[in-house]
C-alpha positions as semicolon CSV with decimal commas, in nm:
position;residue;x (nm);y (nm);z (nm)
1;M;0,625;-0,754;-1,759
2;S;0,762;-0,640;-2,097
3;L;0,817;-0,273;-2,182
4;A;0,534;-0,296;-2,435
5;D;0,299;-0,432;-2,171
6;R;0,405;-0,161;-1,928
7;D;0,353;0,117;-2,185
8;S;0,007;-0,022;-2,267
9;N;-0,074;-0,055;-1,899
10;L;0,018;0,308;-1,833
11;D;-0,277;0,417;-2,047
12;R;-0,514;0,280;-1,780
13;V;-0,598;0,495;-1,477
14;V;-0,633;0,278;-1,165
15;L;-0,669;0,555;-0,907
16;R;-0,848;0,885;-0,953
17;T;-0,985;1,149;-0,719
18;A;-1,204;1,452;-0,784
19;G;-1,245;1,732;-0,532
20;L;-1,146;1,500;-0,248
21;A;-1,169;1,651;0,100
22;R;-1,163;1,524;0,458
23;Q;-1,272;1,716;0,764
24;V;-1,293;1,609;1,127
25;S;-1,440;1,770;1,435
26;S;-1,217;1,930;1,695
27;P;-1,276;2,136;2,011
28;E;-1,202;2,446;1,803
29;G;-1,449;2,345;1,531
30;P;-1,416;2,164;1,197
31;L;-1,056;2,079;1,105
32;T;-0,967;2,032;0,739
33;I;-0,714;1,753;0,689
34;L;-0,736;1,734;0,309
35;D;-0,882;1,986;0,069
36;D;-0,961;1,959;-0,304
37;I;-0,730;1,671;-0,392
38;N;-0,739;1,587;-0,763
39;L;-0,506;1,320;-0,898
40;E;-0,471;1,036;-1,144
41;I;-0,241;0,737;-1,103
42;R;-0,194;0,498;-1,393
43;A;-0,141;0,123;-1,387
44;G;0,217;0,024;-1,317
45;E;0,322;0,364;-1,184
46;T;0,515;0,409;-0,861
47;V;0,408;0,725;-0,680
48;A;0,542;0,873;-0,357
49;L;0,331;1,093;-0,130
50;V;0,559;1,326;0,064
51;G;0,521;1,623;0,295
52;P;0,569;1,728;0,657
53;S;0,413;1,539;0,948
54;G;0,043;1,619;0,975
55;A;0,015;1,720;0,609
56;G;-0,250;1,456;0,537
57;K;-0,047;1,190;0,356
58;T;-0,167;0,889;0,554
59;T;-0,526;1,020;0,547
60;L;-0,505;1,040;0,168
61;L;-0,369;0,687;0,151
62;A;-0,661;0,564;0,363
63;L;-0,912;0,741;0,138
64;L;-0,752;0,601;-0,178
65;A;-0,774;0,249;-0,034
66;G;-1,131;0,289;0,090
67;L;-1,026;0,250;0,454
68;D;-1,182;0,590;0,531
69;Q;-1,454;0,794;0,365
70;P;-1,417;1,150;0,237
71;S;-1,623;1,440;0,365
72;S;-1,672;1,540;0,002
73;G;-1,541;1,447;-0,341
74;R;-1,499;1,108;-0,504
75;V;-1,242;0,829;-0,534
76;W;-1,224;0,569;-0,809
77;L;-1,018;0,255;-0,745
78;C;-0,972;0,012;-1,036
79;G;-1,272;0,168;-1,208
80;E;-1,509;0,150;-0,910
81;D;-1,639;0,457;-0,729
82;L;-1,553;0,394;-0,363
83;T;-1,794;0,663;-0,250
84;Q;-2,083;0,460;-0,396
85;L;-1,989;0,137;-0,214
86;D;-2,082;0,041;0,140
87;E;-1,825;-0,088;0,387
88;D;-1,865;-0,450;0,275
89;G;-1,833;-0,351;-0,089
90;R;-1,513;-0,158;-0,022
91;A;-1,372;-0,452;0,173
92;R;-1,449;-0,692;-0,113
93;L;-1,276;-0,461;-0,361
94;R;-0,969;-0,434;-0,138
95;G;-0,958;-0,810;-0,099
96;K;-0,951;-0,858;-0,476
97;R;-0,738;-0,566;-0,593
98;V;-0,529;-0,420;-0,310
99;G;-0,227;-0,504;-0,094
100;F;-0,091;-0,316;0,210
101;V;0,248;-0,271;0,376
102;F;0,250;-0,071;0,701
103;Q;0,525;0,083;0,913
104;S;0,422;-0,128;1,213
105;F;0,400;-0,453;1,010
106;H;0,047;-0,548;1,133
107;L;0,131;-0,917;1,157
108;V;-0,093;-1,144;1,365
109;P;0,128;-1,239;1,664
110;S;-0,037;-1,577;1,718
111;L;0,030;-1,689;1,359
112;T;0,357;-1,810;1,209
113;A;0,518;-1,634;0,914
114;L;0,361;-1,892;0,682
115;E;0,017;-1,854;0,840
116;N;0,034;-1,474;0,824
117;V;0,102;-1,489;0,450
118;M;-0,164;-1,755;0,396
119;L;-0,429;-1,547;0,576
120;P;-0,545;-1,320;0,288
121;L;-0,557;-1,619;0,054
122;E;-0,767;-1,819;0,298
123;L;-1,003;-1,525;0,352
124;A;-1,048;-1,506;-0,025
125;G;-1,106;-1,882;-0,053
126;A;-0,804;-1,923;-0,280
127;P;-0,681;-2,279;-0,344
128;Q;-0,333;-2,400;-0,243
129;A;-0,280;-2,113;-0,001
130;A;0,011;-2,284;0,175
131;T;0,195;-2,351;-0,152
132;S;0,156;-1,992;-0,271
133;A;0,263;-1,855;0,069
134;R;0,575;-2,075;0,076
135;E;0,674;-1,957;-0,271
136;V;0,646;-1,588;-0,193
137;L;0,822;-1,627;0,144
138;A;1,107;-1,799;-0,038
139;A;1,113;-1,507;-0,284
140;V;1,166;-1,260;0,003
141;G;1,441;-1,474;0,155
142;L;1,244;-1,630;0,439
143;G;1,207;-1,984;0,312
144;Q;1,375;-2,111;0,628
145;R;1,161;-1,905;0,868
146;L;0,815;-2,037;0,784
147;A;0,736;-2,168;1,133
148;H;0,867;-1,863;1,321
149;Y;0,626;-1,631;1,499
150;P;0,658;-1,250;1,467
151;K;0,821;-1,221;1,811
152;Q;1,098;-1,452;1,685
153;L;1,174;-1,230;1,383
154;S;1,378;-0,912;1,349
155;G;1,214;-0,590;1,230
156;G;1,346;-0,642;0,878
157;E;1,220;-1,000;0,875
158;K;0,877;-0,890;0,995
159;Q;0,858;-0,641;0,711
160;R;0,960;-0,914;0,464
161;V;0,668;-1,123;0,589
162;A;0,440;-0,820;0,548
163;I;0,565;-0,765;0,193
164;A;0,513;-1,134;0,113
165;R;0,159;-1,112;0,250
166;A;0,094;-0,802;0,036
167;F;0,216;-0,960;-0,288
168;V;0,076;-1,312;-0,241
169;T;-0,269;-1,210;-0,370
170;H;-0,120;-1,045;-0,685
171;P;-0,278;-0,706;-0,613
172;E;-0,329;-0,444;-0,881
173;V;-0,247;-0,166;-0,634
174;L;-0,009;-0,179;-0,340
175;F;-0,031;0,087;-0,068
176;A;0,276;0,129;0,153
177;D;0,275;0,361;0,456
178;E;0,629;0,440;0,576
179;P;0,745;0,082;0,500
180;T;1,099;0,149;0,626
181;G;1,003;0,383;0,910
182;N;1,064;0,130;1,191
183;L;1,390;-0,007;1,052
184;D;1,755;0,088;1,082
185;T;1,923;0,233;0,774
186;A;2,075;-0,091;0,646
187;S;1,754;-0,291;0,696
188;G;1,552;-0,011;0,540
189;E;1,768;-0,013;0,228
190;R;1,729;-0,390;0,191
191;I;1,352;-0,365;0,232
192;A;1,337;-0,085;-0,027
193;E;1,532;-0,298;-0,275
194;L;1,300;-0,591;-0,212
195;L;0,981;-0,385;-0,234
196;F;1,069;-0,211;-0,558
197;G;1,219;-0,526;-0,710
198;L;0,905;-0,732;-0,647
199;N;0,691;-0,443;-0,764
200;R;0,876;-0,424;-1,097
201;Q;0,841;-0,798;-1,149
202;A;0,469;-0,794;-1,076
203;G;0,389;-0,468;-1,259
204;T;0,190;-0,351;-0,957
205;T;0,087;0,010;-0,907
206;L;0,266;0,133;-0,593
207;V;0,149;0,428;-0,384
208;L;0,399;0,503;-0,111
209;V;0,389;0,742;0,186
210;T;0,737;0,827;0,309
211;H;0,945;1,089;0,487
212;E;1,261;0,949;0,327
213;R;1,365;1,135;0,015
214;S;1,585;0,846;-0,102
215;L;1,278;0,621;-0,105
216;A;1,064;0,880;-0,281
217;D;1,332;0,929;-0,548
218;R;1,294;0,564;-0,650
219;C;0,938;0,637;-0,763
220;D;0,821;0,750;-1,106
221;R;0,646;1,052;-0,954
222;V;0,656;1,243;-0,627
223;L;0,341;1,421;-0,509
224;E;0,388;1,673;-0,228
225;I;0,113;1,753;0,021
226;I;0,140;2,056;0,247
227;G;-0,137;2,169;0,479
228;G;-0,380;1,922;0,326
229;R;-0,339;2,049;-0,030
230;M;-0,155;1,900;-0,325
231;Q;0,130;2,119;-0,443
232;A;0,161;2,203;-0,810
């Protein structure tokens, strides 16, 4: 992506919330996890969500991706109001526009690396799924590990497969929840380099939850959440 394309892209808001809140029931009564979250994230931005454990970061990520529903407020993803879509509609939108990278990898243990990366393409009915999966696995340095199952891969290799699976559909928005949280320091640094490198090449909007300040500092913006509220 050229600088001109990136600057033009940054004029387009791909994620927006208004008065977003999430409450759950507890033995002591209603518990507020998020309260009055208002944000805008523009195309091509990299944004880190930081804060102490229990602050609501992962809950916010789930709401932004349409994996959970707010108690009140609204979320717009790629121009569509998630709060006006049913579960199937949100799933279709995610399939077309969104990629995920999780701390625990979320690979299917009975599928090879190649098959794991092919899976979202096959679910979307995309042609030449195997060819596309091979190309992106080669790009993450796993071109020789296509037939290996997750149990045969190291933690860093599993996360490379997960990153390949996230990018293979060319998502507009990539959500990453503690992507280096299960890795040693050296492996985590290599995964961070890979994630941000691929993200720059693709011009994807990256929303990242992390406890690691070094990872957050790679992002264009850092948003801090404390006690369920966005800090000024």
